[in-house]
C-alpha positions as CSV (number, residue, x, y, z in Angstrom):
1,M,-41.6,-16.0,-58.0
2,K,-42.3,-18.1,-61.1
3,Y,-38.8,-19.7,-61.1
4,S,-36.4,-20.6,-58.4
5,F,-34.5,-17.4,-59.1
6,S,-34.8,-14.1,-61.0
7,I,-32.1,-13.3,-63.6
8,D,-32.4,-9.6,-62.8
9,E,-32.7,-9.7,-59.0
10,T,-31.1,-12.8,-57.5
11,I,-27.4,-12.4,-56.8
12,P,-25.5,-15.1,-58.7
13,F,-24.1,-16.8,-55.6
14,L,-27.7,-17.4,-54.4
15,A,-29.0,-18.3,-57.9
16,F,-26.6,-21.1,-58.5
17,R,-27.5,-22.7,-55.1
18,K,-31.2,-22.8,-56.2
19,L,-30.1,-24.5,-59.4
20,K,-28.0,-26.9,-57.5
21,E,-30.9,-27.9,-55.4
22,I,-32.8,-28.7,-58.6
23,A,-30.0,-30.8,-60.0
24,E,-29.5,-32.7,-56.8
25,K,-33.2,-33.5,-56.6
26,E,-33.3,-34.7,-60.2
27,V,-30.1,-36.7,-60.5
28,G,-28.7,-37.1,-57.0
29,A,-25.9,-35.1,-55.4
30,I,-23.2,-37.6,-56.5
31,N,-24.2,-37.2,-60.2
32,V,-24.3,-33.4,-60.4
33,L,-21.9,-31.8,-62.9
34,D,-21.2,-28.5,-61.1
35,L,-19.8,-25.7,-63.2
36,S,-21.0,-23.0,-60.8
37,Q,-18.5,-22.9,-58.0
38,G,-15.0,-21.5,-58.0
39,E,-13.8,-23.9,-55.3
40,P,-11.4,-26.3,-56.9
41,G,-10.8,-28.4,-53.8
42,Y,-13.7,-30.8,-54.2
43,G,-13.0,-31.5,-57.8
44,F,-9.2,-31.7,-57.8
45,S,-8.0,-32.1,-54.3
46,P,-5.3,-30.0,-52.7
47,N,-1.7,-31.1,-53.2
48,V,-1.2,-34.6,-51.8
49,R,2.5,-34.3,-51.0
50,S,2.1,-31.1,-49.0
51,R,-1.0,-32.3,-47.1
52,Q,1.0,-35.4,-46.1
53,F,3.8,-33.2,-45.0
54,F,1.4,-31.0,-43.0
55,S,0.4,-34.1,-41.0
56,F,4.1,-34.6,-40.2
57,I,4.5,-31.0,-39.0
58,A,1.5,-31.7,-36.7
59,M,3.2,-34.8,-35.3
60,L,6.4,-32.8,-34.7
61,D,4.4,-30.1,-32.9
62,I,3.1,-32.7,-30.5
63,E,6.6,-33.9,-29.8
64,F,8.0,-30.4,-29.2
65,N,5.2,-28.8,-27.4
66,N,3.1,-31.5,-25.6
67,H,4.6,-31.2,-22.1
68,N,3.2,-31.2,-18.6
69,I,1.5,-28.0,-17.7
70,E,2.9,-28.3,-14.2
71,S,6.5,-28.3,-15.3
72,S,8.6,-25.1,-15.3
73,T,7.6,-24.7,-18.9
74,N,5.2,-26.5,-21.3
75,L,7.3,-25.5,-24.2
76,F,10.1,-27.8,-25.2
77,F,11.3,-25.5,-28.0
78,K,13.3,-23.0,-26.0
79,R,16.7,-21.7,-27.1
80,T,18.2,-22.6,-23.8
81,E,16.9,-26.2,-23.8
82,A,17.2,-27.5,-27.3
83,E,20.3,-28.0,-29.4
84,L,20.2,-28.3,-33.2
85,T,21.4,-31.8,-33.3
86,E,18.8,-32.9,-30.7
87,I,16.0,-31.3,-32.7
88,E,17.0,-33.1,-35.9
89,L,17.3,-36.4,-34.1
90,I,13.7,-35.9,-32.8
91,V,12.5,-35.2,-36.3
92,E,13.8,-38.6,-37.5
93,K,12.5,-40.4,-34.4
94,V,9.0,-39.1,-35.0
95,A,9.0,-40.1,-38.7
96,N,10.2,-43.6,-37.9
97,E,7.9,-44.1,-35.0
98,K,4.7,-42.7,-36.4
99,Y,4.9,-43.8,-40.1
100,S,5.7,-46.8,-42.2
101,K,9.3,-47.3,-43.1
102,D,8.9,-46.1,-46.7
103,L,6.8,-43.1,-45.8
104,A,9.2,-42.2,-43.0
105,K,12.0,-42.1,-45.5
106,E,9.9,-39.9,-47.8
107,L,9.0,-37.5,-45.0
108,I,12.6,-37.1,-43.9
109,V,13.6,-36.3,-47.5
110,D,10.7,-33.8,-47.7
111,W,11.7,-32.3,-44.3
112,K,15.3,-31.6,-45.5
113,E,14.0,-30.1,-48.7
114,F,11.5,-27.9,-46.8
115,I,14.1,-26.6,-44.3
116,S,16.7,-26.1,-47.0
117,A,14.2,-24.1,-49.1
118,L,13.4,-21.9,-46.1
119,E,17.1,-21.3,-45.5
120,V,17.4,-20.1,-49.1
121,I,14.3,-17.9,-48.8
122,C,15.4,-16.3,-45.6
123,N,18.8,-15.5,-47.0
124,A,17.2,-14.0,-50.1
125,Q,15.0,-11.9,-47.9
126,N,17.9,-10.8,-45.7
127,L,16.3,-12.2,-42.5
128,N,19.6,-13.6,-41.2
129,Y,17.9,-16.7,-39.8
130,S,20.1,-19.6,-38.8
131,R,18.6,-23.1,-39.2
132,F,17.8,-23.1,-35.5
133,D,16.0,-19.8,-36.0
134,I,13.8,-21.4,-38.6
135,Y,13.0,-24.4,-36.4
136,Y,12.2,-21.9,-33.6
137,E,9.8,-19.8,-35.8
138,L,8.1,-23.0,-36.9
139,F,7.4,-24.5,-33.5
140,K,7.5,-21.9,-30.8
141,Y,4.3,-21.8,-28.8
142,S,2.7,-24.3,-31.1
143,N,2.2,-21.4,-33.5
144,L,1.6,-23.5,-36.6
145,M,-1.0,-25.7,-34.9
146,G,-3.0,-22.8,-33.5
147,G,-1.4,-22.6,-30.1
148,R,-1.5,-18.8,-30.1
149,Y,-3.4,-16.0,-31.8
150,P,-2.1,-15.3,-35.3
151,Q,0.7,-12.8,-35.7
152,P,-1.2,-9.8,-37.1
153,A,1.6,-8.6,-39.3
154,G,2.0,-12.1,-40.7
155,H,4.2,-15.2,-39.8
156,P,7.7,-14.2,-40.8
157,L,8.4,-17.5,-42.7
158,L,5.3,-17.3,-44.7
159,Q,5.7,-13.6,-45.5
160,A,9.3,-14.3,-46.7
161,T,8.2,-17.3,-48.7
162,M,5.4,-15.4,-50.4
163,A,7.7,-12.5,-51.1
164,E,10.0,-14.8,-53.0
165,E,7.1,-16.3,-54.8
166,Y,5.8,-12.9,-55.9
167,S,9.3,-11.8,-56.9
168,E,9.5,-14.7,-59.2
169,Y,6.2,-14.3,-61.1
170,L,5.8,-10.5,-60.8
171,G,9.3,-9.9,-62.1
172,V,10.1,-7.3,-59.4
173,K,11.8,-7.8,-56.0
174,V,9.2,-8.1,-53.3
175,K,10.2,-7.8,-49.7
176,A,8.5,-9.6,-46.8
177,H,7.7,-6.4,-45.0
178,E,5.8,-5.1,-48.0
179,L,3.1,-7.8,-47.5
180,I,0.2,-7.6,-45.2
181,G,-1.2,-11.0,-44.3
182,I,-4.9,-11.5,-44.9
183,M,-7.4,-14.3,-44.4
184,G,-8.1,-14.8,-48.1
185,A,-8.6,-12.3,-50.9
186,S,-12.1,-11.3,-49.8
187,H,-10.7,-10.2,-46.4
188,G,-8.1,-8.0,-48.3
189,I,-10.8,-6.5,-50.6
190,G,-13.0,-5.6,-47.6
191,A,-10.0,-4.2,-45.7
192,T,-8.9,-2.0,-48.6
193,F,-12.3,-0.4,-49.2
194,K,-13.0,-0.1,-45.5
195,A,-9.7,1.8,-45.2
196,L,-10.4,4.1,-48.1
197,G,-14.2,4.5,-47.5
198,S,-16.4,6.2,-44.9
199,E,-15.1,3.9,-42.1
200,G,-11.6,5.0,-42.8
201,I,-10.1,8.1,-44.4
202,E,-13.1,8.9,-46.8
203,Y,-11.0,8.9,-49.9
204,L,-13.7,6.9,-51.6
205,K,-17.2,8.0,-50.6
206,R,-20.7,8.7,-52.1
207,G,-20.5,10.5,-55.4
208,H,-16.9,9.7,-56.1
209,T,-15.8,7.9,-59.3
210,V,-13.9,4.7,-59.9
211,V,-13.2,2.8,-63.2
212,M,-13.7,-0.9,-63.4
213,T,-14.1,-3.5,-66.1
214,S,-17.4,-5.2,-66.8
215,P,-18.1,-8.0,-66.3
216,V,-16.5,-8.3,-63.0
217,Y,-16.7,-10.5,-59.9
218,A,-20.2,-9.6,-58.8
219,P,-19.5,-8.5,-55.2
220,Y,-17.5,-5.6,-56.5
221,N,-20.6,-4.2,-58.2
222,N,-22.6,-4.6,-55.0
223,L,-19.9,-3.0,-52.9
224,F,-19.8,0.2,-55.0
225,E,-23.6,0.4,-55.4
226,E,-24.1,0.1,-51.6
227,R,-21.5,2.9,-51.0
228,G,-23.0,5.2,-53.7
229,I,-19.8,5.3,-55.6
230,N,-20.1,6.0,-59.4
231,V,-18.6,3.2,-61.5
232,V,-17.4,4.0,-65.0
233,S,-17.3,0.7,-66.9
234,V,-14.9,-0.6,-69.5
235,S,-16.6,-3.4,-71.4
236,V,-14.8,-6.7,-71.9
237,D,-16.2,-9.1,-74.5
238,P,-17.0,-12.1,-72.4
239,Q,-16.0,-14.6,-75.0
240,T,-12.9,-13.0,-76.5
241,G,-11.5,-10.8,-73.7
242,E,-11.3,-7.8,-76.0
243,I,-11.8,-4.3,-74.6
244,D,-14.2,-1.8,-76.1
245,P,-11.8,1.0,-77.1
246,A,-14.7,3.5,-77.1
247,D,-15.0,3.0,-73.3
248,L,-11.3,3.9,-72.7
249,K,-11.8,7.0,-74.9
250,K,-14.9,7.9,-72.8
251,I,-12.8,7.7,-69.6
252,E,-10.1,9.9,-71.1
253,N,-12.7,12.6,-71.5
254,L,-14.1,12.4,-68.0
255,E,-14.3,15.7,-66.1
256,K,-14.7,14.1,-62.7
257,K,-11.6,12.9,-61.0
258,V,-11.1,9.1,-61.2
259,R,-10.2,8.2,-57.6
260,A,-9.3,4.6,-58.2
261,I,-9.0,2.0,-61.0
262,I,-10.2,-1.4,-60.0
263,L,-8.6,-4.2,-61.9
264,I,-9.4,-7.9,-61.5
265,D,-6.6,-9.4,-63.6
266,P,-6.8,-12.1,-64.8
267,N,-10.5,-11.5,-64.8
268,N,-13.3,-13.3,-62.9
269,P,-15.7,-14.1,-64.6
270,T,-14.3,-14.1,-68.1
271,G,-11.0,-15.9,-67.4
272,F,-9.0,-13.6,-69.6
273,A,-5.8,-11.7,-68.7
274,S,-5.6,-8.0,-69.7
275,S,-3.8,-7.0,-72.9
276,D,-0.8,-4.9,-73.0
277,T,-2.7,-2.2,-74.8
278,F,-5.4,-2.1,-72.1
279,L,-2.9,-1.9,-69.3
280,K,-1.1,1.0,-70.9
281,G,-4.4,2.8,-71.4
282,I,-5.3,2.3,-67.8
283,I,-1.9,3.5,-66.6
284,D,-2.3,6.7,-68.7
285,I,-5.7,7.4,-67.1
286,A,-4.2,6.8,-63.6
287,E,-1.4,9.2,-64.4
288,E,-3.7,11.8,-65.7
289,H,-6.0,11.6,-62.6
290,N,-3.4,10.6,-60.1
291,S,-5.5,7.6,-59.3
292,L,-4.9,4.6,-57.1
293,I,-4.7,1.3,-58.9
294,I,-6.2,-1.6,-56.9
295,T,-5.7,-5.0,-58.4
296,D,-7.0,-8.4,-57.5
297,S,-4.5,-10.9,-58.9
298,V,-5.8,-14.3,-57.5
299,Y,-5.7,-16.0,-61.0
300,L,-2.4,-14.7,-62.2
301,R,-0.4,-17.9,-61.7
302,F,-2.7,-19.8,-64.2
303,F,-1.0,-17.8,-67.0
304,D,2.5,-18.2,-68.3
305,D,4.6,-15.1,-68.9
306,T,1.6,-12.8,-68.6
307,Q,2.3,-9.1,-68.5
308,T,0.7,-7.6,-65.4
309,I,0.1,-4.1,-64.1
310,C,2.9,-4.6,-61.6
311,H,5.5,-4.8,-64.5
312,Y,5.0,-1.1,-65.3
313,P,7.0,1.3,-63.0
314,Q,4.4,4.0,-63.5
315,A,1.7,1.7,-62.1
316,R,3.8,0.2,-59.3
317,K,4.1,3.5,-57.5
318,R,0.3,3.7,-57.1
319,L,-0.5,0.0,-56.8
320,I,-2.3,-1.9,-54.0
321,Q,-2.4,-5.6,-54.9
322,V,-4.6,-8.3,-53.3
323,D,-3.7,-11.9,-53.8
324,S,-4.3,-15.3,-52.2
325,L,-3.3,-19.0,-52.4
326,S,-6.9,-20.2,-52.6
327,K,-7.2,-21.0,-56.3
328,I,-3.7,-21.9,-57.4
329,E,-3.3,-24.3,-54.4
330,R,-6.8,-25.8,-54.7
331,A,-7.3,-24.9,-51.1
332,T,-10.0,-22.2,-50.8
333,G,-10.5,-23.1,-47.1
334,V,-7.0,-22.2,-46.1
335,R,-7.9,-18.5,-46.2
336,A,-4.3,-17.2,-46.7
337,G,-3.2,-14.2,-48.8
338,D,-1.6,-10.8,-48.8
339,I,-2.1,-7.1,-49.6
340,Y,1.1,-6.0,-51.4
341,V,2.1,-2.4,-51.1
342,S,5.7,-1.8,-52.2
343,D,8.0,0.6,-50.4
344,E,7.8,2.9,-53.4
345,A,3.9,2.7,-53.5
346,N,3.7,3.2,-49.7
347,D,5.7,6.4,-50.0
348,Y,4.0,7.7,-53.2
349,I,0.4,6.9,-52.2
350,T,0.9,8.3,-48.7
351,N,2.5,11.5,-49.8
352,N,1.2,12.2,-53.3
353,I,-2.3,10.6,-53.5
354,L,-3.6,10.5,-49.9
355,Q,-1.6,13.3,-48.4
356,N,-4.7,15.3,-47.5
357,Y,-6.6,12.3,-46.0
358,F,-4.5,10.9,-43.3
359,L,-5.2,11.5,-39.6
360,K,-2.3,11.4,-37.1
361,K,-3.1,7.8,-36.1
362,Y,-2.3,6.4,-39.5
363,K,1.4,6.6,-40.4
364,N,1.0,5.7,-44.0
365,I,-1.2,3.6,-46.4
366,R,0.4,0.3,-45.3
367,H,-0.3,1.0,-41.7
368,L,-3.9,2.0,-42.5
369,L,-4.5,-1.2,-44.4
370,F,-2.9,-3.2,-41.6
371,L,-5.3,-1.7,-39.1
372,A,-8.3,-1.9,-41.4
373,K,-8.0,-5.7,-41.4
374,S,-9.8,-5.7,-38.1
375,P,-13.5,-6.6,-37.9
376,G,-16.0,-4.2,-36.4
377,G,-17.2,-1.7,-38.9
378,K,-15.9,1.8,-38.1
379,N,-13.6,0.3,-35.4
380,I,-10.5,0.3,-37.5
381,G,-7.6,-1.3,-35.5
382,L,-9.7,-2.4,-32.6
383,F,-9.3,-6.1,-33.2
384,Q,-6.1,-6.0,-35.3
385,H,-4.2,-8.1,-32.9
386,I,-6.1,-11.2,-34.0
387,T,-6.4,-10.6,-37.7
388,G,-3.3,-12.5,-39.0
389,I,-3.4,-15.8,-40.9
390,P,-4.2,-18.6,-38.4
391,G,-1.3,-21.0,-37.6
392,P,-2.7,-24.1,-39.3
393,S,-3.2,-22.1,-42.5
394,V,0.4,-20.9,-42.2
395,A,1.6,-24.5,-42.0
396,I,-0.4,-25.8,-44.9
397,S,0.4,-22.7,-47.0
398,L,4.2,-23.2,-46.4
399,S,3.8,-26.9,-47.3
400,H,1.9,-26.2,-50.5
401,V,4.1,-23.4,-51.8
402,I,7.4,-25.1,-51.0
403,L,6.6,-28.7,-51.8
404,G,3.7,-28.4,-54.2
405,K,5.3,-27.2,-57.4
406,P,5.1,-30.4,-59.4
407,E,1.4,-31.1,-58.6
408,R,0.6,-27.4,-59.1
409,A,2.1,-27.6,-62.7
410,E,0.1,-30.7,-63.4
411,Y,-3.1,-29.0,-62.1
412,V,-2.7,-26.0,-64.4
413,Q,-2.1,-28.3,-67.4
414,M,-5.2,-30.4,-66.5
415,L,-7.3,-27.2,-66.3
416,R,-6.1,-26.0,-69.7
417,K,-7.2,-29.3,-71.2
418,K,-10.6,-29.0,-69.6
419,V,-11.1,-25.6,-71.1
420,T,-10.4,-27.0,-74.5
421,I,-12.7,-29.9,-74.0
422,F,-15.6,-27.8,-72.7
423,Y,-15.6,-25.2,-75.5
424,K,-15.0,-27.8,-78.2
425,N,-18.0,-29.8,-77.2
426,L,-20.1,-26.7,-76.7
427,E,-19.0,-25.7,-80.2
428,V,-18.1,-22.2,-79.1
429,Q,-14.8,-20.6,-80.1
430,H,-12.6,-19.3,-77.2
431,N,-9.3,-17.5,-77.2
432,G,-7.4,-19.4,-74.5
433,N,-9.3,-18.2,-71.4
434,S,-8.6,-20.2,-68.2
435,Y,-10.2,-21.3,-65.0
436,Y,-13.4,-19.4,-65.6
437,G,-15.3,-18.9,-68.8
438,M,-18.4,-17.1,-70.0
439,V,-20.9,-18.2,-72.7
440,D,-23.7,-16.2,-74.1
441,L,-26.2,-18.9,-74.6
442,E,-28.1,-16.8,-77.2
443,T,-25.2,-17.4,-79.6
444,I,-25.8,-21.2,-79.6
445,E,-29.6,-21.3,-78.9
446,S,-32.2,-22.4,-81.3
447,E,-34.9,-19.9,-82.3
448,T,-37.3,-21.8,-80.0
449,S,-35.0,-21.7,-77.0
450,K,-34.4,-18.0,-77.5
451,L,-38.2,-17.4,-77.0
452,R,-38.2,-19.1,-73.5
453,D,-37.4,-17.3,-70.3
454,I,-33.7,-17.8,-69.5
455,E,-34.6,-18.9,-66.0
456,A,-36.5,-21.8,-67.5
457,V,-33.6,-22.7,-69.8
458,M,-31.1,-22.8,-66.8
459,E,-33.6,-24.8,-64.7
460,D,-33.9,-27.4,-67.6
461,I,-30.1,-27.6,-67.7
462,A,-30.1,-28.2,-64.0
463,K,-32.7,-30.9,-64.3
464,L,-30.3,-32.9,-66.4
465,G,-27.7,-32.5,-63.7
466,V,-25.6,-29.5,-64.8
467,V,-25.3,-26.4,-62.6
468,V,-24.2,-23.1,-64.2
469,M,-24.0,-19.6,-62.7
470,P,-26.3,-16.9,-64.2
471,A,-23.9,-14.0,-65.1
472,N,-26.2,-11.1,-65.8
473,L,-25.3,-9.3,-62.5
474,F,-21.6,-9.7,-63.1
475,F,-22.1,-6.9,-65.7
476,S,-22.4,-3.2,-64.7
477,R,-25.7,-1.4,-65.0
478,S,-24.4,0.6,-67.9
479,D,-23.1,-2.5,-69.7
480,R,-26.5,-4.1,-69.2
481,H,-28.3,-1.1,-70.7
482,K,-25.9,-1.2,-73.7
483,K,-26.5,-4.8,-74.4
484,D,-28.7,-7.6,-73.2
485,R,-26.6,-9.9,-70.9
486,T,-29.4,-12.0,-69.4
487,R,-28.5,-15.1,-71.3
488,V,-24.8,-15.1,-70.3
489,I,-23.6,-17.8,-68.0
490,R,-20.3,-18.2,-66.1
491,V,-18.7,-21.6,-65.8
492,S,-15.9,-22.7,-63.5
493,L,-13.8,-25.4,-65.0
494,P,-11.5,-27.0,-62.5
495,N,-13.9,-29.3,-60.8
496,L,-15.0,-32.0,-63.2
497,S,-13.2,-34.9,-64.8
498,Y,-12.4,-34.7,-68.5
499,E,-15.4,-36.9,-69.2
500,G,-17.6,-34.9,-66.8
501,T,-16.5,-31.6,-68.5
502,K,-17.4,-33.1,-71.9
503,R,-20.7,-34.3,-70.7
504,A,-21.6,-31.0,-69.1
505,A,-21.0,-29.2,-72.4
506,E,-23.0,-31.7,-74.3
507,I,-26.0,-31.3,-71.9
508,I,-26.0,-27.5,-72.2
509,K,-25.8,-27.8,-75.9
510,E,-28.6,-30.3,-76.0
511,V,-31.0,-28.1,-73.9
512,V,-30.4,-24.9,-75.8
513,S,-30.7,-26.6,-79.2
514,R,-34.3,-27.8,-78.5
């Protein structure tokens, strides 16, 4: 191979690693300006307040559960042995003994806020938990610190907390039992298509048709190609987010049944949220074909007051939604998320879309998705008893969601500023896209640069310390045939400082202007 990667053959997530190796060799790892990775944790660290509180939960777990194995029980936290007052005194004792005076005071305040928030959440979700019940769910069997296998259906406190979060930003009441706990969005995506595919009920198999936007998170393209599923693309302009109306018209005239509409909204890699016009068009197609709508909503909370597919009643009844905490909490390593299937959708999908596909062992779509979380190829359900969210991930997720709102808001504002800085210094117009962005380098290249192989251009950018992700394979085959996408890059904007973001844009501009 002439270059470290091939724009047409190397998958983007391998290509950027090759470019990163070049950058690190040329400028040193510490000086690399990395625009390639979607992991925000190393550029803007996860919430400080909630990480600090997580350490306190760990200390409390030791106090409540670190007893002699030879005693009648090694679990302090039993209903018959611990009274509420005693528990709260122990909380204060641990804070005062293990931390400085000022920090102890801060942690006790955070503890009271945390428990009070959980009480409100549990009441809103009709769990009828007393304060003691909340303490018990937190610390029994050292659950939060990994003392037992994860609860496969999901930890009740985390499920309730996320249900209230979703209720707030989706604008519909979400109930805890409507969520299936998953270890990150990728786990949920895999489980969904495993359930519907040849390993499961064969609703989606070779020769079937789905609709999906292009560009799209590249693994989706690979997933459908490997399964022999026909993808009908709706083209999105990577720099404006506008939909090609001719593509929607083309889908309306399809003779083949559209089995599912796959929606990554807001979109990775463009960074844009779907327009109201597009969502209504998608819903009309879903109604006409009685299709499933499967949406990946990981980036939704980076947008204020954005209309989502979930806001439309006609869509909700056929909707399977995958979400996770990875990006909004700057904690991609937590691996915590959910598949949301509302009661209405559970009933409609089971009885009106998949009614001819269920075997007796699957009660409904939610039960099928729950069992499909298990690893093992065709062995759906075989390992489902260990496929919940691990205890430490539950603990840090609860801490982030309940105590992290102020820092989360700051993070979103910082990101928006970086987007503005990047495009301004690259001298490319953008329409408010967030987190990710795409740039067609050809639009800013000199005539000399356009004559060079794009692999050479990206390697030269890397030699000056900036790593970008080649985006050609984020586009569908049909989209690539319609228009050359080889010179399009995807950039991830959370990770650099303001100055680093500015410098990265300047370096890209410098290289393509030669």
